C-alpha positions in Angstrom: 11.2 -2.3 -24.0 13.0 -1.0 -20.9 12.1 2.6 -19.8 14.7 5.2 -19.3 13.7 5.2 -15.7 14.7 1.5 -15.5 18.0 2.3 -17.1 18.6 4.9 -14.5 17.7 2.5 -11.7 20.1 -0.1 -13.1 22.9 2.5 -13.1 22.1 3.3 -9.4 22.0 -0.5 -8.6 25.4 -1.0 -10.3 27.0 1.9 -8.4 25.6 0.8 -5.0 26.2 -2.9 -5.7 22.6 -3.7 -4.8 19.8 -5.8 -6.3 16.3 -4.5 -7.0 14.8 -6.2 -4.0 17.3 -4.7 -1.6 16.8 -1.2 -3.1 13.1 -1.5 -3.0 13.1 -2.5 0.7 15.6 0.3 1.5 13.2 2.8 -0.1 10.2 1.2 1.6 8.7 0.0 -1.6 7.3 -3.4 -2.7 10.1 -5.8 -3.8 8.3 -6.1 -7.1 8.0 -2.3 -7.7 10.9 -2.2 -10.1 9.4 -4.9 -12.3 6.7 -2.4 -13.3 9.4 0.2 -14.1 11.2 -2.4 -16.2 8.0 -3.0 -18.1 7.6 0.6 -19.1 6.1 2.3 -16.1 7.7 5.5 -14.9 9.0 6.4 -11.5 6.5 8.4 -9.5 7.4 11.8 -8.1 7.2 10.3 -4.6 9.7 7.5 -5.5 12.0 10.1 -7.2 12.0 12.1 -4.0 12.8 9.0 -2.0 15.7 8.2 -4.3 17.1 11.8 -4.1 16.7 11.9 -0.3 17.8 8.4 0.8 20.4 7.7 -1.9 21.9 11.2 -2.4 21.1 11.0 -6.1 21.1 14.2 -8.0 17.6 15.3 -9.0 19.0 16.7 -12.3 20.7 13.4 -13.2 17.5 11.5 -12.3 15.4 13.7 -14.6 17.8 14.2 -17.5 20.6 11.7 -17.1 23.2 14.6 -17.2 25.8 15.3 -14.6 27.0 13.2 -11.7 24.7 10.5 -10.4 25.3 11.4 -6.7 25.2 14.9 -5.3 28.8 16.0 -4.7 30.0 12.6 -6.0 29.2 11.2 -2.5 27.8 7.7 -2.7 25.8 6.5 0.3 26.7 3.3 2.1 23.4 1.6 1.6 24.7 -1.9 2.5 25.7 -0.6 5.9 22.4 1.2 6.5 20.5 -1.9 5.3 22.5 -4.1 7.6 21.9 -1.7 10.5 18.2 -1.6 9.8 18.1 -5.4 9.6 19.9 -5.7 12.9 17.6 -3.3 14.6 14.6 -5.3 13.3 16.1 -8.5 14.7 16.7 -6.9 18.1 13.1 -5.6 18.2 11.9 -9.0 17.3 14.0 -10.6 20.0 12.8 -8.0 22.5 9.1 -8.7 21.6 9.8 -12.5 21.9 11.4 -12.0 25.3 8.4 -9.9 26.5 6.0 -12.6 25.4 8.0 -15.4 27.1 8.2 -13.3 30.3 4.4 -12.8 30.4 3.9 -16.5 29.6 6.3 -17.6 32.4 4.3 -15.3 34.9 1.0 -16.9 33.7 2.4 -20.4 34.2 3.8 -19.5 37.7 0.3 -18.3 38.7 -1.2 -21.5 37.4 1.3 -23.6 39.3 0.5 -21.6 42.5 -3.2 -22.0 42.0 -2.9 -25.7 41.3 -0.6 -26.1 44.4 -3.2 -24.3 46.5 -5.9 -26.6 45.1 -3.8 -29.7 46.0 -3.3 -28.3 49.5 -7.1 -27.6 49.9 -7.9 -31.2 48.7 -5.4 -32.7 51.0 -7.1 -31.0 54.0 -10.5 -32.1 52.8 -9.6 -35.8 52.5 -9.5 -38.0 55.5 -5.9 -39.0 56.0 -4.8 -35.7 54.5 -1.9 -35.0 52.3 -0.1 -38.4 52.9 -3.1 -40.3 51.5 -3.6 -37.9 48.6 0.0 -37.9 47.6 0.3 -41.7 47.9 -2.6 -42.2 45.5 -2.1 -39.3 43.1 1.5 -38.3 43.4 3.6 -41.4 44.3 6.8 -39.5 43.8 5.7 -37.0 46.5 5.5 -39.7 49.2 9.2 -39.3 49.6 8.6 -35.7 50.7 5.1 -35.4 52.1 5.4 -31.7 52.8 6.1 -30.8 49.2 2.7 -29.1 48.6 2.8 -27.1 51.8 6.3 -25.9 51.1 5.4 -25.0 47.5 2.3 -23.0 48.7 4.4 -21.2 51.3 7.0 -20.3 48.8 4.3 -19.0 46.3 2.6 -17.0 49.0 5.8 -15.5 50.2 6.7 -14.5 46.6 3.4 -12.5 46.2 
């Protein structure tokens, strides 16, 4: 049997053109919260306060079912608020992702600089120098034998 609280919630959902999941999320509740209400549980005082505060629902109507649903007959635009909150969450997520990728790029740049310096050090330690090292290990670099030195110079200049 459906509780009177559930019937009230259904009237609110109809008026706001929302589903239970969207309403629960908007109120900061578990998406399954209203299933318990449907099965006979009652709304907690905390949830009633949230409904009154966030949805402009009349506390008298919520308790007794009498009078207008919304205070002053003013229905909130929950869809717009929900969309705005969703957009803000997406922007924050993108911002967090951008921060991660920026840090990762800096780490990789440092690794490239360190590896380039190691190649330069190896080239100086090997008889025949960079030309022999690049010919054996980096055949594509033979076309530009100064690639490692130029890369190190650029990396050092950037620091």
